[in-house]
VOPAGU-2260 file (C-alpha; in pm, 1 decimal, decimal comma):
REM VOPAGU-2260
SITE   aa  ch    i         X         Y         Z
SITE  UNK   A    0       4,9      22,3     -10,1
SITE  UNK   A    1     111,0     339,1    -124,0
SITE  UNK   A    2     114,2     627,8     162,4
SITE  UNK   A    3      10,5     940,4      44,4
SITE  UNK   A    4     229,0    1219,6     180,2
SITE  UNK   A    5       7,6    1538,9     313,0
SITE  UNK   A    6      49,0    1806,3      54,8
SITE  UNK   A    7     112,2    2055,5     359,5
SITE  UNK   A    8     345,9    1859,1     512,6
SITE  UNK   A    9     548,4    1849,1     175,4
SITE  UNK   A   10     593,6    2201,2     181,5
SITE  UNK   A   11     649,6    2232,9     512,0
SITE  UNK   A   12     354,4    2487,4     580,0
SITE  UNK   A   13      55,7    2518,6     792,6
SITE  UNK   A   14    -250,4    2394,6     670,6
SITE  UNK   A   15    -354,9    2759,2     769,5
SITE  UNK   A   16     -82,2    2892,8     559,9
SITE  UNK   A   17    -182,5    3213,1     300,3
SITE  UNK   A   18    -118,7    3189,1     -48,4
SITE  UNK   A   19     204,6    3408,5     -18,4
SITE  UNK   A   20     344,9    3143,9     243,1
SITE  UNK   A   21     295,5    2829,8      30,7
SITE  UNK   A   22     453,0    2980,6    -272,9
SITE  UNK   A   23     748,8    3064,2     -52,9
SITE  UNK   A   24     770,1    2741,2      65,8
SITE  UNK   A   25     753,7    2595,1    -261,8
SITE  UNK   A   26    1011,8    2820,2    -452,5
SITE  UNK   A   27    1297,5    2721,3    -151,6
SITE  UNK   A   28    1211,2    2347,1    -194,8
SITE  UNK   A   29    1203,9    2388,2    -590,9
SITE  UNK   A   30    1530,3    2558,1    -581,3
SITE  UNK   A   31    1665,3    2280,3    -333,3
SITE  UNK   A   32    1570,3    1970,7    -527,9
SITE  UNK   A   33    1555,0    2112,2    -900,6
SITE  UNK   A   34    1737,1    1831,7   -1098,4
SITE  UNK   A   35    1947,8    2081,2   -1253,0
SITE  UNK   A   36    2120,0    2179,9    -951,7
SITE  UNK   A   37    2121,9    1828,5    -788,3
SITE  UNK   A   38    2290,3    1664,8   -1079,7
SITE  UNK   A   39    2010,9    1440,0   -1184,9
SITE  UNK   A   40    1975,7    1267,2    -835,2
SITE  UNK   A   41    1699,4    1027,1    -823,2
SITE  UNK   A   42    1577,7    1082,8    -485,5
SITE  UNK   A   43    1568,1    1460,1    -550,6
SITE  UNK   A   44    1384,4    1443,3    -850,3
SITE  UNK   A   45    1093,1    1248,9    -718,2
SITE  UNK   A   46    1143,4    1491,4    -420,9
SITE  UNK   A   47    1075,5    1783,9    -647,2
SITE  UNK   A   48     778,7    1628,5    -862,8
SITE  UNK   A   49     618,9    1563,0    -528,7
SITE  UNK   A   50     659,3    1928,1    -401,1
SITE  UNK   A   51     540,3    2065,6    -752,5
SITE  UNK   A   52     218,1    1852,8    -723,4
SITE  UNK   A   53     172,6    1995,8    -392,8
SITE  UNK   A   54     224,4    2324,2    -516,7
SITE  UNK   A   55      10,7    2309,3    -801,2
SITE  UNK   A   56    -304,3    2181,1    -580,2
SITE  UNK   A   57    -247,0    2419,5    -313,5
SITE  UNK   A   58    -203,8    2707,2    -528,7
SITE  UNK   A   59    -534,5    2720,2    -661,8
SITE  UNK   A   60    -835,7    2840,7    -433,2
SITE  UNK   A   61   -1085,2    2595,4    -565,8
SITE  UNK   A   62    -820,1    2301,3    -591,8
SITE  UNK   A   63    -727,6    2372,5    -217,2
SITE  UNK   A   64   -1106,2    2377,6    -115,7
SITE  UNK   A   65   -1145,8    2044,8    -253,6
SITE  UNK   A   66    -825,9    1908,7    -125,4
SITE  UNK   A   67    -887,4    2021,9     237,1
SITE  UNK   A   68   -1240,2    1805,7     234,1
SITE  UNK   A   69   -1160,4    1520,5      29,6
SITE  UNK   A   70    -780,3    1495,2      67,8
SITE  UNK   A   71    -617,6    1290,5    -204,7
SITE  UNK   A   72    -931,8    1093,8    -264,7
SITE  UNK   A   73   -1037,5    1445,4    -461,8
SITE  UNK   A   74    -779,7    1333,8    -723,0
SITE  UNK   A   75    -847,7     964,8    -724,3
SITE  UNK   A   76   -1207,3     999,2    -783,8
SITE  UNK   A   77   -1136,4    1260,2   -1086,0
SITE  UNK   A   78    -931,8     977,3   -1245,5
SITE  UNK   A   79   -1192,5     707,1   -1204,6
SITE  UNK   A   80   -1484,2     927,3   -1285,6
SITE  UNK   A   81   -1617,6     951,4    -944,6
SITE  UNK   A   82   -1835,8    1219,4    -831,8
SITE  UNK   A   83   -1683,2    1498,4    -556,9
SITE  UNK   A   84   -1325,0    1627,3    -534,5
SITE  UNK   A   85   -1194,2    1795,6    -848,2
SITE  UNK   A   86   -1484,6    1705,7   -1075,1
SITE  UNK   A   87   -1467,5    1865,3   -1438,5
SITE  UNK   A   88   -1210,6    2111,8   -1578,1
SITE  UNK   A   89   -1326,9    2437,5   -1405,6
SITE  UNK   A   90   -1276,3    2246,3   -1034,7
SITE  UNK   A   91    -935,7    2117,8   -1135,9
SITE  UNK   A   92   -1021,0    1778,8   -1269,1
SITE  UNK   A   93    -911,7    1573,7   -1580,6
SITE  UNK   A   94   -1155,9    1612,5   -1838,3
SITE  UNK   A   95   -1007,5    1358,8   -2076,6
SITE  UNK   A   96    -747,0    1100,8   -2103,4
SITE  UNK   A   97    -506,0    1355,9   -2192,2
SITE  UNK   A   98    -506,0    1510,6   -1869,4
SITE  UNK   A   99    -446,4    1220,3   -1734,2
SITE  UNK   A  100    -109,6    1190,7   -1887,9
SITE  UNK   A  101     -29,2    1563,3   -1834,3
SITE  UNK   A  102    -112,9    1471,5   -1425,2
SITE  UNK   A  103     148,9    1139,3   -1472,5
SITE  UNK   A  104     426,8    1250,2   -1707,6
SITE  UNK   A  105     421,2    1633,2   -1667,1
SITE  UNK   A  106     232,6    1709,1   -2029,7
SITE  UNK   A  107      -9,4    1567,8   -2251,0
SITE  UNK   A  108      46,1    1205,7   -2371,4
SITE  UNK   A  109     -51,2    1286,0   -2703,7
SITE  UNK   A  110       3,4    1477,1   -3007,8
SITE  UNK   A  111     352,6    1660,4   -2893,9
SITE  UNK   A  112     458,7    1971,2   -2966,0
SITE  UNK   A  113     588,1    2265,4   -2711,7
SITE  UNK   A  114     390,5    2328,3   -2420,6
SITE  UNK   A  115     154,3    2623,7   -2404,0
SITE  UNK   A  116     267,2    2934,0   -2203,8
SITE  UNK   A  117     103,4    2854,7   -1830,4
SITE  UNK   A  118     -61,7    3170,6   -1717,1
SITE  UNK   A  119      40,7    3239,9   -1326,8
SITE  UNK   A  120    -109,9    3130,1   -1039,7
SITE  UNK   A  121    -467,4    3254,1    -876,5
SITE  UNK   A  122    -388,0    3436,3    -538,4
SITE  UNK   A  123    -632,3    3409,4    -257,6
SITE  UNK   A  124    -711,5    3733,9     -14,6
SITE  UNK   A  125    -903,2    3709,2     293,1
SITE  UNK   A  126   -1067,8    4032,9     404,4
SITE  UNK   A  127   -1252,3    4113,4     704,2
SITE  UNK   A  128   -1553,8    4375,4     695,2
SITE  UNK   A  129   -1801,8    4494,4     936,8
SITE  UNK   A  130   -2178,6    4473,0     944,3
SITE  UNK   A  131   -2237,9    4775,5     828,5
SITE  UNK   A  132   -1984,6    4779,5     513,4
SITE  UNK   A  133   -2186,9    4502,3     374,2
SITE  UNK   A  134   -2492,9    4689,5     413,9
SITE  UNK   A  135   -2372,9    5003,7     238,3
SITE  UNK   A  136   -2062,5    4875,6      23,8
SITE  UNK   A  137   -1722,8    5037,6      20,6
SITE  UNK   A  138   -1454,8    5166,9    -223,8
SITE  UNK   A  139   -1131,9    5026,4      -4,3
SITE  UNK   A  140    -769,7    4964,1     -64,8
SITE  UNK   A  141    -531,1    4638,0      20,0
SITE  UNK   A  142    -183,9    4583,6     -23,8
SITE  UNK   A  143     -37,2    4262,9    -105,9
SITE  UNK   A  144     322,4    4152,2    -258,4
SITE  UNK   A  145     261,9    3957,7    -577,3
SITE  UNK   A  146     500,8    3860,2    -844,7
SITE  UNK   A  147     539,6    4092,4   -1168,9
SITE  UNK   A  148     681,4    4119,8   -1459,4
SITE  UNK   A  149    1073,0    4145,8   -1413,3
SITE  UNK   A  150    1182,4    4497,4   -1501,4
SITE  UNK   A  151    1530,7    4423,5   -1584,5
SITE  UNK   A  152    1441,6    4172,4   -1862,4
SITE  UNK   A  153    1076,6    4286,3   -1943,4
SITE  UNK   A  154     970,6    3958,5   -1802,3
SITE  UNK   A  155    1191,7    3717,4   -2082,0
SITE  UNK   A  156    1391,6    3596,2   -1804,3
SITE  UNK   A  157    1714,0    3643,0   -2026,3
SITE  UNK   A  158    2001,7    3912,2   -1929,4
SITE  UNK   A  159    1937,8    4201,8   -2137,7
SITE  UNK   A  160    2144,2    4191,9   -2424,8
SITE  UNK   A  161    2125,1    3834,1   -2452,9
SITE  UNK   A  162    1863,2    3610,7   -2599,4
SITE  UNK   A  163    1727,8    3255,7   -2594,2
SITE  UNK   A  164    1849,6    2923,6   -2816,3
SITE  UNK   A  165    1643,0    2619,7   -2916,4
SITE  UNK   A  166    1691,9    2330,6   -2682,7
SITE  UNK   A  167    1937,5    2041,9   -2801,3
SITE  UNK   A  168    1804,7    1791,2   -2584,9
SITE  UNK   A  169    1422,6    1794,2   -2752,1
SITE  UNK   A  170    1524,3    2007,8   -3063,2
SITE  UNK   A  171    1252,8    2281,3   -2969,8
SITE  UNK   A  172     980,4    2046,9   -2944,8
SITE  UNK   A  173     937,5    2072,9   -2569,1
SITE  UNK   A  174     875,7    1701,9   -2534,5
SITE  UNK   A  175    1097,3    1378,9   -2559,8
SITE  UNK   A  176     970,0    1028,1   -2637,8
SITE  UNK   A  177    1032,9     719,4   -2417,9
SITE  UNK   A  178     959,3     384,0   -2547,5
SITE  UNK   A  179     764,1     174,1   -2234,8
SITE  UNK   A  180     700,4    -191,3   -2367,4
SITE  UNK   A  181     436,8    -130,8   -2663,2
SITE  UNK   A  182     377,7     243,3   -2577,7
SITE  UNK   A  183     540,6     537,2   -2699,1
SITE  UNK   A  184     505,3     789,2   -2422,2
SITE  UNK   A  185     605,6    1180,5   -2487,6
SITE  UNK   A  186     709,7    1351,4   -2164,2
SITE  UNK   A  187     814,5    1689,0   -2055,9
SITE  UNK   A  188    1178,5    1769,8   -2167,6
SITE  UNK   A  189    1432,1    1754,6   -1888,6
SITE  UNK   A  190    1647,2    2000,2   -2042,7
SITE  UNK   A  191    1412,0    2293,1   -2099,1
SITE  UNK   A  192    1090,5    2176,0   -1886,9
SITE  UNK   A  193     875,6    2190,2   -2189,1
SITE  UNK   A  194     955,5    2518,9   -2326,9
SITE  UNK   A  195    1148,4    2429,1   -2597,6
SITE  UNK   A  196    1406,1    2737,6   -2586,6
SITE  UNK   A  197    1685,3    2762,2   -2334,5
SITE  UNK   A  198    1802,6    3079,2   -2185,5
SITE  UNK   A  199    2184,8    3128,5   -2224,9
SITE  UNK   A  200    2208,1    3395,9   -1977,7
SITE  UNK   A  201    1943,9    3379,2   -1696,8
SITE  UNK   A  202    1859,7    3745,8   -1600,2
SITE  UNK   A  203    2017,1    3824,5   -1223,1
SITE  UNK   A  204    1725,1    4028,3   -1129,8
SITE  UNK   A  205    1497,3    3705,5   -1139,2
SITE  UNK   A  206    1717,3    3469,4   -1203,4
SITE  UNK   A  207    1517,2    3366,0   -1555,3
SITE  UNK   A  208    1192,4    3331,3   -1361,2
SITE  UNK   A  209    1101,8    3639,5   -1568,2
SITE  UNK   A  210     910,6    3771,3   -1242,9
SITE  UNK   A  211    1004,2    3911,7    -895,0
SITE  UNK   A  212     809,1    3994,5    -572,8
SITE  UNK   A  213     672,7    4352,3    -568,5
SITE  UNK   A  214     454,7    4518,7    -326,5
SITE  UNK   A  215     147,1    4606,2    -491,3
SITE  UNK   A  216    -214,5    4863,9    -401,4
SITE  UNK   A  217    -509,7    4708,7    -540,2
SITE  UNK   A  218    -842,3    4916,0    -534,6
SITE  UNK   A  219   -1107,5    4712,4    -413,8
SITE  UNK   A  220   -1520,6    4746,9    -466,3
SITE  UNK   A  221   -1721,6    4595,8    -220,5
SITE  UNK   A  222   -2120,4    4610,9    -356,7
SITE  UNK   A  223   -2378,0    4650,1     -99,9
SITE  UNK   A  224   -2552,2    4316,0      35,9
SITE  UNK   A  225   -2246,3    4106,9      31,7
SITE  UNK   A  226   -2224,1    3821,2     286,6
SITE  UNK   A  227   -1983,3    3608,5     493,7
SITE  UNK   A  228   -1770,7    3416,6     207,9
SITE  UNK   A  229   -1847,6    3611,3     -73,5
SITE  UNK   A  230   -1570,8    3616,7    -362,6
SITE  UNK   A  231   -1431,2    3902,9    -548,8
SITE  UNK   A  232   -1233,4    3856,7    -886,2
SITE  UNK   A  233    -982,3    4059,2    -992,1
SITE  UNK   A  234    -916,8    3944,6   -1300,1
SITE  UNK   A  235    -533,8    3937,9   -1403,1
SITE  UNK   A  236    -408,8    4083,2   -1062,4
SITE  UNK   A  237    -269,7    3697,9    -943,9
SITE  UNK   A  238      58,4    3590,2    -961,9
SITE  UNK   A  239     264,6    3705,6   -1349,7
SITE  UNK   A  240     319,8    3400,2   -1534,5
SITE  UNK   A  241     660,3    3270,9   -1607,3
SITE  UNK   A  242     879,6    3444,7   -1888,1
SITE  UNK   A  243     566,8    3661,9   -2035,9
SITE  UNK   A  244     298,3    3435,2   -1982,6
SITE  UNK   A  245     -80,8    3604,4   -1859,7
SITE  UNK   A  246     -92,8    3669,6   -1498,2
SITE  UNK   A  247    -361,2    3484,3   -1303,1
SITE  UNK   A  248    -656,1    3610,0   -1112,8
SITE  UNK   A  249    -677,3    3733,4    -716,2
SITE  UNK   A  250    -966,5    3625,9    -539,2
SITE  UNK   A  251   -1091,1    3826,2    -226,7
SITE  UNK   A  252   -1282,4    3637,1      46,4
SITE  UNK   A  253   -1505,1    3852,3     248,1
SITE  UNK   A  254   -1556,8    3759,8     617,7
SITE  UNK   A  255   -1826,9    3956,6     792,8
SITE  UNK   A  256   -1740,4    4047,4    1141,2
SITE  UNK   A  257   -2052,4    4001,8    1442,8
SITE  UNK   A  258   -2243,7    4261,8    1495,0
SITE  UNK   A  259   -2327,8    4405,6    1863,5
SITE  UNK   A  260   -2680,7    4445,4    1782,4
SITE  UNK   A  261   -2795,3    4272,6    1461,4
SITE  UNK   A  262   -2744,3    3914,5    1355,4
SITE  UNK   A  263   -2819,8    3796,0     976,0
SITE  UNK   A  264   -2970,8    3514,6     781,5
SITE  UNK   A  265   -2929,0    3622,0     424,9
SITE  UNK   A  266   -3120,0    3928,6     380,4
SITE  UNK   A  267   -3301,5    3926,2     735,4
SITE  UNK   A  268   -3188,8    4103,7    1003,0
SITE  UNK   A  269   -3257,6    3984,6    1357,7
SITE  UNK   A  270   -3225,7    4181,8    1704,2
SITE  UNK   A  271   -3361,0    4123,1    2070,5
SITE  UNK   A  272   -3555,1    4456,2    2182,9
SITE  UNK   A  273   -3624,6    4434,9    2573,7
SITE  UNK   A  274   -3964,3    4564,5    2647,9
SITE  UNK   A  275   -4118,7    4671,8    2976,2
SITE  UNK   A  276   -4374,8    4478,7    3109,8
SITE  UNK   A  277   -4619,6    4757,9    3139,4
SITE  UNK   A  278   -4542,7    4821,4    2737,0
SITE  UNK   A  279   -4588,8    4469,9    2700,9
SITE  UNK   A  280   -4906,4    4454,2    2877,7
SITE  UNK   A  281   -5068,2    4779,5    2737,9
SITE  UNK   A  282   -4897,8    4812,7    2404,8
SITE  UNK   A  283   -4684,9    5107,4    2303,7
SITE  UNK   A  284   -4391,0    5187,2    2063,9
SITE  UNK   A  285   -4028,4    5132,3    2060,3
SITE  UNK   A  286   -3747,9    5307,1    1859,6
SITE  UNK   A  287   -3497,8    5060,1    1698,9
SITE  UNK   A  288   -3199,0    5182,3    1482,0
SITE  UNK   A  289   -3136,6    5058,0    1165,0
SITE  UNK   A  290   -2816,7    4974,8     969,5
SITE  UNK   A  291   -2969,4    5242,3     698,4
SITE  UNK   A  292   -2934,4    5494,9    1006,5
SITE  UNK   A  293   -3284,1    5534,3    1041,8
SITE  UNK   A  294   -3468,8    5504,4    1334,0
SITE  UNK   A  295   -3757,0    5256,9    1303,7
SITE  UNK   A  296   -4081,3    5298,9    1508,3
SITE  UNK   A  297   -4157,1    4934,0    1625,6
SITE  UNK   A  298   -4575,2    4911,7    1731,8
SITE  UNK   A  299   -4582,2    4657,4    2026,5
SITE  UNK   A  300   -4924,1    4551,1    2070,4
SITE  UNK   A  301   -5097,2    4518,2    2389,4
SITE  UNK   A  302   -5057,9    4155,8    2571,3
SITE  UNK   A  303   -4733,6    4050,0    2378,4
SITE  UNK   A  304   -4569,7    3751,3    2510,8
SITE  UNK   A  305   -4169,6    3745,5    2564,0
SITE  UNK   A  306   -4007,0    3578,5    2260,3
SITE  UNK   A  307   -4266,1    3704,3    2000,9
SITE  UNK   A  308   -4157,9    3854,4    1688,5
SITE  UNK   A  309   -4240,4    4141,4    1507,5
SITE  UNK   A  310   -4149,1    4217,2    1120,8
SITE  UNK   A  311   -4027,3    4556,6    1000,3
SITE  UNK   A  312   -4083,1    4510,7     581,2
SITE  UNK   A  313   -3821,0    4614,6     370,4
SITE  UNK   A  314   -3574,9    4737,5     679,5
SITE  UNK   A  315   -3313,0    4396,7     614,2
SITE  UNK   A  316   -2997,4    4392,6     411,5
SITE  UNK   A  317   -3017,1    4498,2      49,0
SITE  UNK   A  318   -2995,9    4235,2    -254,6
SITE  UNK   A  319   -2647,1    4155,7    -343,8
SITE  UNK   A  320   -2656,5    4291,0    -701,5
SITE  UNK   A  321   -3027,0    4337,4    -720,1
SITE  UNK   A  322   -3301,0    4506,0    -630,8
SITE  UNK   A  323   -3498,9    4547,0    -269,0
SITE  UNK   A  324   -3416,7    4461,1      88,9
SITE  UNK   A  325   -3485,7    4194,3     323,7
SITE  UNK   A  326   -3680,4    4269,7     646,3
SITE  UNK   A  327   -3565,0    4359,3     998,4
SITE  UNK   A  328   -3732,3    4093,4    1263,7
SITE  UNK   A  329   -3769,4    4222,4    1605,9
SITE  UNK   A  330   -3784,1    3938,1    1905,2
SITE  UNK   A  331   -3966,4    4057,1    2184,9
SITE  UNK   A  332   -3788,3    4026,5    2541,6
SITE  UNK   A  333   -4060,7    4118,0    2800,0
SITE  UNK   A  334   -3832,7    4257,3    3110,1
SITE  UNK   A  335   -3974,5    4230,7    3469,1
SITE  UNK   A  336   -3848,8    4513,0    3702,6
SITE  UNK   A  337   -3632,5    4407,5    3962,1
SITE  UNK   A  338   -3603,4    4788,5    4125,6
SITE  UNK   A  339   -3951,4    4909,6    4259,0
SITE  UNK   A  340   -4058,3    5233,1    4464,5
SITE  UNK   A  341   -4310,4    5191,4    4778,3
SITE  UNK   A  342   -4519,0    5339,1    4494,1
SITE  UNK   A  343   -4511,2    5116,0    4257,6
SITE  UNK   A  344   -4501,5    4816,5    4472,9
SITE  UNK   A  345   -4815,2    4960,9    4628,8
SITE  UNK   A  346   -4983,0    5040,3    4314,1
SITE  UNK   A  347   -4880,4    4620,9    4155,7
SITE  UNK   A  348   -5041,5    4482,8    4560,4
SITE  UNK   A  349   -5332,4    4684,0    4431,7
SITE  UNK   A  350   -5358,7    4498,7    4104,0
SITE  UNK   A  351   -5279,4    4164,7    4246,1
SITE  UNK   A  352   -5567,1    4192,6    4469,9
SITE  UNK   A  353   -5826,0    4248,4    4153,1
SITE  UNK   A  354   -5675,9    3953,4    3969,6
SITE  UNK   A  355   -5939,9    3722,1    3873,7
SITE  UNK   A  356   -5704,9    3478,3    3657,2
SITE  UNK   A  357   -5837,9    3566,0    3308,9
SITE  UNK   A  358   -5571,1    3802,4    3285,2
SITE  UNK   A  359   -5282,4    3532,1    3234,1
SITE  UNK   A  360   -5491,9    3222,6    3056,1
SITE  UNK   A  361   -5167,8    3030,9    2997,2
SITE  UNK   A  362   -5073,8    3037,4    3348,3
SITE  UNK   A  363   -5420,0    2988,3    3477,8
SITE  UNK   A  364   -5444,7    2695,2    3222,3
SITE  UNK   A  365   -5082,2    2540,8    3320,8
SITE  UNK   A  366   -5232,6    2529,9    3675,1
SITE  UNK   A  367   -5561,0    2383,1    3640,4
SITE  UNK   A  368   -5392,3    2105,2    3420,4
SITE  UNK   A  369   -5176,2    2025,1    3735,9
SITE  UNK   A  370   -5450,3    1995,3    3973,1
SITE  UNK   A  371   -5628,2    1773,3    3721,3
SITE  UNK   A  372   -5278,6    1559,6    3764,9
SITE  UNK   A  373   -5298,2    1553,2    4103,2
SITE  UNK   A  374   -5682,3    1526,0    4170,2
SITE  UNK   A  375   -5688,8    1783,0    4360,9
């Protein structure tokens, strides 16, 4: 039985590591175990492939989410056509047999030809906002450190004044063929790693990568009505592609902080409002401040019981990317007074002397049932 090594353990990071930490760990390990630096050591080459596979999974937010949930079974299910995990190309799965060969051998098993430029990795950024921000929406800025095209070589990866040459191992095809029994399998060229070309003099600034890490300030528009887990996509703001390849995207995941008064369920806002027992008995009005900045007058019907809810239409959260608003639901908590003046106590004593039992039918009914149970 083959033991499956956890991807996070392979990259030597915690499961809570962000995209930047994962990328940094991968670059460190890839440089350490790269075949060109280890003289073709078999163990190092296997380690390099393992950390590369781990990074390919964890750098993608959707693949990482599926891996966190299903583990290696996500890949197993995808290869066997099962449900869950990385099903479908959009979820990072294998849509045909060629994709399976690509995962096993590092490129497509059919057709040959130079590998297409791979776009940069998608990045994830977690942002915490208040419920007020979720209600009104807002324009804000974030600062991230992300790989960008190298200024020294304009993203080519070659030292200025030098160029690239055709790989002598694969003669520019990016792939080499190997006989395996009755099959001829094409694999990624170990000399150029599928590019078909070799940089004669790598750029000193980016070490031939064509990209370097730089701080970047981005403007983010948060629309009104967003909820916990809402994802905002900034196209082309992810990691730059190697040697001039297109950049990936940046995904911003929103997390809404707890509000001291309101709780939220979709577009409905809930809050608990204490009401004096005299207002509950006689009826009246209370004012509840809404997230819209308005004071909403809530009418309390006479005889309301603790725990009852009153709905204020259109005073809830706005509909995301739509029209209208949800409702505000007030849960009434009848408060019994704990401090009474002599006059108040006198009045309550007088009221108790006039009670007939019909004022509180629930209490009367409850004790009548107890008397029947006891046979009294």
